[in-house]
Kinemage of the C-alpha trace (Angstrom):
@kinemage 1
@onewidth
@group {chain A} dominant
@subgroup {mainchain}
@vectorlist {calphas} color= white
{ca unk a 1} P 86.619 125.998 111.645
{ca unk a 2} L 85.405 126.414 108.079
{ca unk a 3} L 85.573 122.582 107.551
{ca unk a 4} L 83.442 121.956 110.759
{ca unk a 5} L 80.925 124.402 109.479
{ca unk a 6} L 80.673 122.875 106.066
{ca unk a 7} L 80.428 119.365 107.680
{ca unk a 8} L 77.566 120.411 109.961
{ca unk a 9} L 75.794 122.304 107.025
{ca unk a 10} L 75.970 119.045 105.036
{ca unk a 11} L 74.212 117.225 107.741
{ca unk a 12} L 71.351 119.599 107.836
{ca unk a 13} L 68.585 120.332 105.379
{ca unk a 14} L 69.680 123.835 104.494
{ca unk a 15} L 69.739 123.182 100.824
{ca unk a 16} L 73.490 124.158 100.634
{ca unk a 17} L 74.249 120.950 98.713
{ca unk a 18} L 72.223 120.589 95.612
{ca unk a 19} L 72.799 118.907 92.227
{ca unk a 20} L 73.540 121.118 89.201
{ca unk a 21} L 69.912 121.612 88.294
{ca unk a 22} L 69.330 123.314 91.686
{ca unk a 23} L 67.126 120.497 92.887
{ca unk a 24} L 67.778 118.611 96.045
{ca unk a 25} L 69.280 115.116 95.618
{ca unk a 26} L 66.867 112.437 96.988
{ca unk a 27} L 67.749 108.888 97.618
{ca unk a 28} L 65.897 106.513 95.314
{ca unk a 29} L 66.817 102.826 95.742
{ca unk a 30} L 65.396 101.990 92.351
{ca unk a 31} L 67.729 104.439 90.517
{ca unk a 32} L 70.271 102.918 88.107
{ca unk a 33} L 73.124 104.313 90.106
{ca unk a 34} L 71.997 102.274 93.163
{ca unk a 35} L 71.642 99.093 91.028
{ca unk a 36} L 75.074 99.599 89.683
{ca unk a 37} L 76.743 100.135 93.020
{ca unk a 38} L 75.213 96.998 94.701
{ca unk a 39} L 72.124 95.943 96.651
{ca unk a 40} L 71.951 99.149 98.545
{ca unk a 41} L 71.715 97.999 102.165
{ca unk a 42} L 74.395 97.606 104.899
{ca unk a 43} L 72.623 94.415 106.061
{ca unk a 44} L 73.072 92.700 102.692
{ca unk a 45} L 76.654 92.214 103.648
{ca unk a 46} L 75.440 89.732 106.396
{ca unk a 47} L 72.938 87.995 104.281
{ca unk a 48} L 73.858 84.745 102.611
{ca unk a 49} L 72.517 85.685 99.139
{ca unk a 50} L 75.037 83.569 97.216
{ca unk a 51} L 74.123 80.151 95.897
{ca unk a 52} L 75.350 77.594 98.382
{ca unk a 53} L 75.699 75.017 95.675
{ca unk a 54} L 78.348 76.903 93.766
{ca unk a 55} L 81.911 75.936 94.731
{ca unk a 56} L 85.395 76.700 93.539
{ca unk a 57} L 86.604 74.377 90.805
{ca unk a 58} L 89.532 72.231 91.682
{ca unk a 59} L 91.464 70.226 88.911
{ca unk a 60} L 91.152 66.563 89.961
{ca unk a 61} L 94.433 65.710 88.132
{ca unk a 62} L 96.399 68.328 90.035
{ca unk a 63} L 94.655 67.154 93.227
{ca unk a 64} L 95.580 63.478 92.767
{ca unk a 65} L 99.126 64.329 91.564
{ca unk a 66} L 99.771 66.382 94.588
{ca unk a 67} L 98.758 63.406 96.770
{ca unk a 68} L 101.045 61.171 94.584
{ca unk a 69} L 104.089 63.384 94.439
{ca unk a 70} L 104.019 64.315 98.119
{ca unk a 71} L 103.103 60.910 99.275
{ca unk a 72} L 106.129 60.852 101.651
{ca unk a 73} L 104.255 63.522 103.787
{ca unk a 74} L 101.253 62.680 105.929
{ca unk a 75} L 97.995 64.501 105.022
{ca unk a 76} L 96.851 66.564 108.002
{ca unk a 77} L 93.947 68.213 106.364
{ca unk a 78} L 92.437 68.341 102.970
{ca unk a 79} L 89.464 70.400 101.627
{ca unk a 80} L 88.507 69.482 97.977
{ca unk a 81} L 85.872 72.342 97.846
{ca unk a 82} L 88.505 75.021 98.465
{ca unk a 83} L 91.452 73.169 97.040
{ca unk a 84} L 93.707 73.301 100.077
{ca unk a 85} L 95.889 70.353 101.136
{ca unk a 86} L 97.871 70.661 104.352
{ca unk a 87} L 100.649 68.129 104.776
{ca unk a 88} L 102.604 67.270 107.919
{ca unk a 89} L 106.210 66.779 108.445
{ca unk a 90} L 107.985 64.208 106.609
{ca unk a 91} L 111.359 63.312 104.701
{ca unk a 92} L 111.674 62.152 101.189
{ca unk a 93} L 113.537 58.878 100.753
{ca unk a 94} L 117.219 59.297 100.629
{ca unk a 95} L 117.080 62.640 102.343
{ca unk a 96} L 117.610 63.573 105.985
{ca unk a 97} L 115.851 66.935 105.669
{ca unk a 98} L 112.199 67.124 106.932
{ca unk a 99} L 109.703 69.230 105.037
{ca unk a 100} L 106.074 70.358 105.629
{ca unk a 101} L 103.792 71.512 102.812
{ca unk a 102} L 100.546 73.404 102.064
{ca unk a 103} L 99.207 73.074 98.577
{ca unk a 104} L 96.661 75.526 97.090
{ca unk a 105} L 94.800 74.484 93.961
{ca unk a 106} L 93.233 77.679 92.814
{ca unk a 107} L 91.695 76.952 89.447
{ca unk a 108} L 90.222 74.070 87.401
{ca unk a 109} L 92.728 74.501 84.664
{ca unk a 110} L 95.585 72.227 84.293
{ca unk a 111} L 98.379 74.829 84.261
{ca unk a 112} L 100.950 76.409 86.475
{ca unk a 113} L 98.671 79.411 87.616
{ca unk a 114} L 96.375 76.801 89.267
{ca unk a 115} L 98.902 75.550 91.682
{ca unk a 116} L 100.695 77.142 94.568
{ca unk a 117} L 102.928 75.178 96.958
{ca unk a 118} L 104.263 76.584 100.248
{ca unk a 119} L 107.083 74.497 101.543
{ca unk a 120} L 109.055 74.795 104.840
{ca unk a 121} L 111.820 72.898 106.356
{ca unk a 122} L 112.715 72.730 110.164
{ca unk a 123} L 115.322 75.409 109.539
{ca unk a 124} L 112.895 77.821 107.726
{ca unk a 125} L 111.416 78.347 104.321
{ca unk a 126} L 112.537 75.829 101.641
{ca unk a 127} L 114.626 77.211 98.730
{ca unk a 128} L 112.630 78.505 95.797
{ca unk a 129} L 114.300 76.020 93.537
{ca unk a 130} L 113.021 73.204 95.642
{ca unk a 131} L 109.424 74.609 95.579
{ca unk a 132} L 109.638 75.048 91.798
{ca unk a 133} L 110.831 71.487 91.358
{ca unk a 134} L 107.915 70.079 93.479
{ca unk a 135} L 105.407 72.268 91.504
{ca unk a 136} L 106.902 71.037 88.281
{ca unk a 137} L 106.794 67.431 89.434
{ca unk a 138} L 103.050 67.778 90.409
{ca unk a 139} L 102.063 69.473 87.090
{ca unk a 140} L 104.072 66.768 85.154
{ca unk a 141} L 102.349 63.982 87.061
{ca unk a 142} L 99.021 65.621 86.640
{ca unk a 143} L 99.417 65.767 82.745
{ca unk a 144} L 100.609 62.099 82.868
{ca unk a 145} L 97.309 61.200 84.704
{ca unk a 146} L 95.177 63.248 82.211
{ca unk a 147} L 96.830 61.497 79.247
{ca unk a 148} L 96.295 58.093 80.844
{ca unk a 149} L 92.586 58.877 81.207
{ca unk a 150} L 92.481 59.643 77.550
{ca unk a 151} L 90.995 63.130 77.930
{ca unk a 152} L 93.704 65.047 76.129
């Protein structure tokens, strides 16, 4: 009951809740606290205030190496702006096992943290060793492509 009373008192203008100086706390959108906390309006969540020309950087060597290493899988969808490549079902030569992969290129840097491979087989998730071997093969091929370009 006391909680309900305090909650209702907070909604009113009784002066029960004041700052330490005894003055009422008023909302000022120009105050430094409001600027630090954000734009200050609920409707700003629905406005597209971001620059539409800014995209996520994708490393072109990792992108091309992915397409090269996983060339036995058909490309179902690819978005170079977000760095996602979705591959369909396929089998590597000399193997009877079919795989499907989704590759996420998350950073423009040419290193392991930029690449994530999700690999499944028809019987479920692929072994972690297989996924790691594919990631290593993609990164190795990307480094070879970069050296061949002479930009090392």
